[in-house]
N, C-alpha and C positions, 0 to 999 in steps of 0.2 A: 894412342894417338894415330890417326889415319895418315898414311903416306901422302905426300903432295902428288897431285896428278901431273902427268907428263905434259910438256908444252904442246905436244901433238894433240892432246885432248881438247884444245881450245883453238878456234879459228883465228886467223889474224885480225879479223874484224872485231871479234870478242876481246882479244888481247888489247887492241888499241882503245876500244870503248872502256874497258875495265880500268886501264891506267888513266885515261882522260877524266873519267868520272871521279876516281879517287883523288886526282889532282884538284879538280873543281871543288871537292868537299874538304880540301885542306891537307891531304897527305903530301909529303915531299920526300925526296931522296929515295933510298933503296926500298922503302916500304911501299912504294907505288905498285910495283909489279911483283913483289916478293911472293904473294900467294900463287902466282902462276908458274913459279919455278923458272927454268931456262927457256923463256919464250921470246923468240926473235922480234916479233912485231911489238911486243910490250917494251923490249929494250930500246928499240928505235924510237918509240913514242916517248919513253922516259928521257932519252937524249934530247929530243926536240923540246920537251918541257923544262929541261935544265939549261937551255941556252942562256948565256950571260946577258943577252939583250932582252929586256922586258917585252918589247914590241914583238919580237920573234916568238917568244913564249906565248903571248896572247894570240898571235895568228895561229900557232899550232893548236892551242887549246880550242879556239873558235872552230877550226876545221874539224877537229875530232868530235866536239860536242854537236856540231851541225850534223855530222853523220849519224850520231846517236838519235838525235831528234827526228831526222828523216826516217830512220829505220823504225822508230816507235810509231811515228805517224802512219807508216805503211803497214805496221803490225807484222813485220817480218823479222824483227830482232830475235835472235835465238840465243 
């Protein structure tokens, strides 16, 4: 089994996008950012998406998915 890459291997933008897309696709809890290891931006995004208020979760998800869409439209997503 290959070792997990270090958090430094992923940009904060990638970390946030990774967690947001996994959340959008139905992943919840610790499994959201688990493949990224100890990634700070992923952990912050996970916390926002775990907020007890549904509206706050929706706002956080919309902001992150919006960033993903804009990056894909600009074709600069790495």
